[in-house]
C-alpha positions, -999 to 999 in steps of 0.1 A, spaced: -68 260 -72 -64 268 -111 -41 242 -137 -14 265 -143 -13 276 -100 -17 236 -89 9 227 -111 30 255 -97 27 241 -68 36 206 -73 63 216 -87 79 235 -57 68 211 -32 82 179 -60 112 201 -57 117 199 -20 108 163 -20 137 153 -39 117 131 -61 124 101 -71 155 97 -48 151 73 -10 163 108 6 180 141 1 216 146 3 234 125 28 204 113 47 189 84 27 161 82 51 158 120 56 133 145 57 119 154 22 107 196 27 121 227 42 110 240 77 68 240 86 45 238 109 36 201 114 53 174 101 34 138 90 55 110 85 53 82 54 67 49 60 71 23 33 96 10 15 116 23 -11 147 1 -16 143 -37 -25 120 -57 -40 89 -35 -28 102 -1 -32 84 5 -67 55 4 -46 64 24 -17 74 50 -42 43 48 -57 28 51 -27 48 82 -17 44 99 -48 7 102 -43 10 112 -14 27 142 -25 10 150 -55 -23 149 -31 -4 174 -8 8 191 -35 -29 198 -48 -39 211 -14 -14 237 -15 11 222 10 -15 224 42 -46 227 54 -61 252 83 -34 275 77 -7 251 86 18 242 63 29 204 63 63 190 63 65 157 45 93 129 60 90 100 32 108 70 56 122 37 39 113 13 59 134 -19 44 159 -39 67 191 -28 67 200 -57 42 182 -32 18 157 -58 9 135 -72 38 106 -57 44 99 -69 80 98 -53 113 129 -40 125 127 -11 98 91 -7 103 105 -1 143 134 19 133 115 44 108 87 39 132 108 56 161 114 87 140 87 97 147 91 98 190 119 121 182 102 151 161 77 168 182 61 185 157 48 151 144 11 148 145 0 121 117 18 92 103 13 65 71 19 33 61 18 13 40 23 -16 13 34 -41 37 19 -56 67 46 -60 89 52 -22 86 15 -13 89 16 -32 120 50 -14 137 33 20 128 -1 15 140 12 4 172 32 30 176 9 58 167 -13 48 192 12 49 215 18 85 209 -17 98 204 -4 107 164 -30 105 136 -28 74 119 -37 62 83 -31 28 68 -32 38 32 -25 0 17 -14 -30 31 -26 -69 42 -51 -68 76 -34 -62 107 -42 -82 137 -39 -63 171 -61 -62 197 -88 -35 210 -61 -26 236 -37 -24 210 -55 2 187 -68 23 219 -45 20 247 -58 49 258 -95 48 248 -97 67 220 -92 52 186 -64 78 168 -63 51 135 -87 49 104 -79 19 76 -78 26 39 -75 -3 27 -102 -38 24 -101 -64 51 -81 -97 40 -117 -113 37 -124 -95 9 -96 -95 -9 -100 -133 -7 -130 -135 -17 -115 -108 -47 -88 -137 -57 -118 -165 -52 -140 -146 -78 -110 -143 -101 -93 -180 -100 -136 -189 -108 -134 -158 -138 -105 -174 -151 -119 -207 -157 -92 -227 -133 -100 -259 -129 -71 -277 -112 -56 -248 -94 -20 -250 -68 -21 -226 -37 4 -210 -23 9 -186 4 37 -169 19 37 -140 51 62 -135 82 39 -149 117 23 -113 127 20 -102 87 -18 -109 83 -33 -145 76 -30 -174 51 -64 -169 30 -88 -196 30 -85 -206 -11 -109 -239 5 -138 -229 -16 -113 -232 -55 -107 -266 -45 -72 -270 -56 -53 -301 -60 -20 -289 -38 -14 -259 -11 19 -249 5 24 -220 36 57 -205 40 74 -179 53 94 -171 21 87 -173 -11 124 -193 -10 107 -219 12 122 -253 -5 86 -273 5 66 -247 -11 86 -248 -43 87 -286 -46 43 -282 -39 43 -253 -68 66 -274 -93 50 -305 -85 14 -293 -96 33 -274 -129 45 -305 -139 12 -320 -135 -22 -310 -148 -29 -278 -129 -44 -252 -151 -36 -226 -128 -12 -207 -99 -25 -186 -73 -1 -167 -47 -11 -151 -17 8 -132 6 28 -102 22 65 -86 12 75 -95 41 78 -130 27 102 -115 3 104 -114 -41 72 -133 -57 89 -133 -89 124 -155 -77 91 -189 -74 77 -179 -105 109 -178 -125 126 -205 -113 89 -226 -128 108 -218 -165 87 -223 -193 64 -250 -177 43 -213 -167 31 -212 -208 -4 -220 -212 -13 -214 -176 -28 -187 -153 -16 -166 -127 -35 -148 -100 -20 -131 -74 -30 -112 -39 -25 -80 -38 8 -92 -18 24 -112 -47 22 -79 -67 61 -72 -68 69 -49 -96 96 -80 -105 67 -103 -110 51 -78 -137 84 -76 -157 85 -112 -160 45 -118 -164 54 -89 -197 93 -107 -204 75 -138 -209 40 -128 -219 23 -149 -191 -19 -150 -184 -16 -130 -152 -36 -103 -132 -33 -89 -98 -62 -84 -70 -45 -49 -58 -62 -27 -29 -63 3 -50 -87 22 -73 -89 22 -107 -77 55 -120 -103 59 -149 -135 50 -129 -136 87 -118 -128 128 -127 -111 124 -98 -89 92 -106 -84 106 -141 -70 138 -123 -49 118 -106 -33 101 -133 -32 127 -151 -10 143 -127 8 111 -119 17 112 -155 28 146 -163 56 147 -134 65 111 -132 59 104 -171 40 71 -165 1 66 -160 -6 63 -126 8 26 -109 -11 9 -82 -4 25 -52 -6 64 -61 -47 65 -54 -38 59 -18 -9 78 -13 -31 105 -25 -63 96 -4 -42 91 28 -31 124 29 -67 136 22 -79 123 46 -46 131 68 -53 169 59 -89 172 63 -77 159 100 -53 190 103 -79 209 88 -105 206 115 -85 205 141 -89 242 132 -59 262 164 -55 227 179 -39 213 144 -9 212 161 -16 195 186 -20 153 183 -47 150 199 -65 181 184 -52 159 151 -66 132 160 -97 150 167 -106 162 135 -96 123 119 -120 107 137 -149 129 122 -135 137 91 -158 120 56 -130 99 34 -123 111 13 -122 100 -32 -114 87 -61 -140 76 -66 -165 93 -37 -162 98 -1 -171 73 23 -176 79 56 -156 60 89 -168 27 112 -167 29 150 -135 6 144 -118 32 120 -125 7 90 -145 27 57 -176 23 40 -153 30 9 -128 5 2 -113 1 -28 -104 -32 -41 -98 -39 -87 -82 -61 -105 -48 -51 -122 -25 -60 -153 12 -61 -156 26 -30 -171 63 -20 -183 60 5 -150 43 -15 -127 6 -29 -117 -27 -11 -133 -56 -10 -118 -83 -18 -147 -113 -31 -129 -132 -22 -104 -144 -53 -74 -171 -45 -50 -153 -58 -18 -176 -76 -2 
């Protein structure tokens, strides 16, 4: 596809998708394109503190679909972007995810789904996909504790997990804490039950630690505040978006953060946190489950397309959205004449190579991939930006 043709295709897809809004017309969580042959559902938060992270994934999906001409295997793909934020417009939890995942059940044309950002969201979509036979790809988000029976109720796997496992992220956090020279770190983890497991960071020998289901938890706040009043040199925040806004905790620490380092996991790197880091000129970095745009030719292409259509370099999440939809397009294409059947697309998914950037990989029998992306990200005005790769271990 030439650059001119690609630009025209992207323009058509993005115009149909009402880019930049949570939905089209009177339906804030509704369809994002016109009538086509088969449907792909994308379930991510699009409002509240984690809306920007969901929007980055969605925009990556839109760009990847447009780059492919809108479909595969002779079939065009209708994308329905679902805002999984709870009804309060803030919380990323099971209620909103279940509400939107259920919409897939009512669409006979749905053959594929993508989800990400929060483990709570990924779990709901993953369970629905396994029960209904929809091809499912998780783009980003913390580990989801699902049994083999959950993943394969029919005996056939229907899912692929793009992000690295929590253990890889945990090791990445440990690596960055050590690289920062932290000698007296305090560790805080916040996530709801079912949204992954708290990281074991005993390897960094924290002076104190706390776990909670919300960043506003009083005990968690007291633990961190007591540490920064003392001699702690690093604040390590890990968790899941289901726990709310981590910037609320950091903002409450005030000027005590001066001279200290913030190390965040992917589930604590919100848009507001990036803004706070920049406003207060804090030393901070995040370990995120996305690739570095500048590390490959394809990554640089995505970065340029993102800047052309959305006005900023690609933030964390955009490359993962691109990879997720490219894999689903391969699944539809590999299904051939069965591209409009759920079982056909699942079969196509299971035999498809995993696209980059930075390079192609393979699937494991458990649905993991051989080329998950893990990076260090820095805060920018438009969000978190992956700047250097970490080899997942």
